[in-house]
TORBATI-778552 format. One record per residue (C-alpha): y, x, z. Coordinates in nm, 2 decimals, m for minus. Layout:
// TORBATI-778552
<pt><v>Y</v><u>X</u><w>Z</w></pt>
...
This chain:
// TORBATI-778552
<pt><v>0.00</v><u>0.00</u><w>0.00</w></pt>
<pt><v>0.36</v><u>0.11</u><w>m0.07</w></pt>
<pt><v>0.57</v><u>0.14</u><w>0.24</w></pt>
<pt><v>0.82</v><u>m0.12</u><w>0.11</w></pt>
<pt><v>0.54</v><u>m0.37</u><w>0.09</w></pt>
<pt><v>0.46</v><u>m0.32</u><w>0.46</w></pt>
<pt><v>0.82</v><u>m0.36</u><w>0.57</w></pt>
<pt><v>0.88</v><u>m0.68</u><w>0.36</w></pt>
<pt><v>0.57</v><u>m0.84</u><w>0.50</w></pt>
<pt><v>0.73</v><u>m0.84</u><w>0.85</w></pt>
<pt><v>0.88</v><u>m1.18</u><w>0.90</w></pt>
<pt><v>1.15</v><u>m1.04</u><w>1.14</w></pt>
<pt><v>1.27</v><u>m0.80</u><w>0.87</w></pt>
<pt><v>1.27</v><u>m1.08</u><w>0.61</w></pt>
<pt><v>1.48</v><u>m1.30</u><w>0.84</w></pt>
<pt><v>1.73</v><u>m1.02</u><w>0.90</w></pt>
<pt><v>1.77</v><u>m0.96</u><w>0.52</w></pt>
<pt><v>1.81</v><u>m1.33</u><w>0.46</w></pt>
<pt><v>2.07</v><u>m1.36</u><w>0.73</w></pt>
<pt><v>2.26</v><u>m1.05</u><w>0.59</w></pt>
<pt><v>2.24</v><u>m1.18</u><w>0.24</w></pt>
<pt><v>2.36</v><u>m1.54</u><w>0.32</w></pt>
<pt><v>2.61</v><u>m1.47</u><w>0.59</w></pt>
<pt><v>2.76</v><u>m1.14</u><w>0.48</w></pt>
<pt><v>2.66</v><u>m1.09</u><w>0.12</w></pt>
<pt><v>2.77</v><u>m1.42</u><w>m0.02</w></pt>
<pt><v>2.96</v><u>m1.55</u><w>0.28</w></pt>
<pt><v>2.81</v><u>m1.90</u><w>0.25</w></pt>
<pt><v>3.02</v><u>m2.17</u><w>0.42</w></pt>
<pt><v>2.93</v><u>m2.52</u><w>0.53</w></pt>
<pt><v>2.90</v><u>m2.78</u><w>0.25</w></pt>
<pt><v>2.87</v><u>m2.51</u><w>m0.02</w></pt>
<pt><v>2.57</v><u>m2.49</u><w>m0.25</w></pt>
<pt><v>2.34</v><u>m2.19</u><w>m0.31</w></pt>
<pt><v>2.13</v><u>m2.11</u><w>m0.62</w></pt>
<pt><v>1.85</v><u>m1.85</u><w>m0.57</w></pt>
<pt><v>1.65</v><u>m1.70</u><w>m0.86</w></pt>
<pt><v>1.34</v><u>m1.50</u><w>m0.77</w></pt>
<pt><v>0.99</v><u>m1.40</u><w>m0.88</w></pt>
<pt><v>0.68</v><u>m1.46</u><w>m0.68</w></pt>
<pt><v>0.74</v><u>m1.12</u><w>m0.52</w></pt>
<pt><v>1.06</v><u>m1.24</u><w>m0.36</w></pt>
<pt><v>0.95</v><u>m1.58</u><w>m0.26</w></pt>
<pt><v>0.93</v><u>m1.51</u><w>0.11</w></pt>
<pt><v>1.29</v><u>m1.38</u><w>0.11</w></pt>
<pt><v>1.41</v><u>m1.67</u><w>m0.10</w></pt>
<pt><v>1.25</v><u>m1.92</u><w>0.15</w></pt>
<pt><v>1.41</v><u>m1.74</u><w>0.44</w></pt>
<pt><v>1.75</v><u>m1.74</u><w>0.27</w></pt>
<pt><v>1.72</v><u>m2.10</u><w>0.18</w></pt>
<pt><v>1.63</v><u>m2.19</u><w>0.54</w></pt>
<pt><v>1.93</v><u>m1.98</u><w>0.67</w></pt>
<pt><v>2.16</v><u>m2.15</u><w>0.42</w></pt>
<pt><v>2.06</v><u>m2.50</u><w>0.54</w></pt>
<pt><v>2.10</v><u>m2.40</u><w>0.90</w></pt>
<pt><v>2.46</v><u>m2.30</u><w>0.82</w></pt>
<pt><v>2.52</v><u>m2.64</u><w>0.67</w></pt>
<pt><v>2.47</v><u>m2.57</u><w>0.30</w></pt>
<pt><v>2.51</v><u>m2.89</u><w>0.09</w></pt>
<pt><v>2.21</v><u>m2.80</u><w>m0.13</w></pt>
<pt><v>1.99</v><u>m2.50</u><w>m0.20</w></pt>
<pt><v>1.80</v><u>m2.46</u><w>m0.53</w></pt>
<pt><v>1.53</v><u>m2.20</u><w>m0.58</w></pt>
<pt><v>1.44</v><u>m2.10</u><w>m0.94</w></pt>
<pt><v>1.10</v><u>m1.93</u><w>m0.96</w></pt>
<pt><v>1.08</v><u>m1.69</u><w>m1.26</w></pt>
<pt><v>0.74</v><u>m1.59</u><w>m1.39</w></pt>
<pt><v>0.69</v><u>m1.31</u><w>m1.64</w></pt>
<pt><v>0.39</v><u>m1.47</u><w>m1.81</w></pt>
<pt><v>0.58</v><u>m1.80</u><w>m1.86</w></pt>
<pt><v>0.89</v><u>m1.61</u><w>m1.99</w></pt>
<pt><v>0.68</v><u>m1.42</u><w>m2.24</w></pt>
<pt><v>0.51</v><u>m1.74</u><w>m2.35</w></pt>
<pt><v>0.85</v><u>m1.90</u><w>m2.41</w></pt>
<pt><v>0.96</v><u>m1.60</u><w>m2.63</w></pt>
<pt><v>0.63</v><u>m1.60</u><w>m2.82</w></pt>
<pt><v>0.59</v><u>m1.97</u><w>m2.88</w></pt>
<pt><v>0.93</v><u>m2.14</u><w>m2.82</w></pt>
<pt><v>1.11</v><u>m2.30</u><w>m3.10</w></pt>
<pt><v>1.45</v><u>m2.16</u><w>m3.21</w></pt>
<pt><v>1.64</v><u>m2.44</u><w>m3.03</w></pt>
<pt><v>1.48</v><u>m2.33</u><w>m2.70</w></pt>
<pt><v>1.71</v><u>m2.02</u><w>m2.71</w></pt>
């Protein structure tokens, strides 16, 4: 395992990163919205950030999950109007 994987599997560390990102990084305020885009590898952090945002009074939080295989399929098989 890579050291970063061990650290990011610690729920306390994930919560600290989420708090830092939401409160200091984007400075989310009550009644504001938040859009989060992530892959499956960042899903735990996205969940923690969404939870923190709601606890601060966010109006809405939307999480977009990106998947490399689906993106590749869209580029390979999607019609021109998809882009």
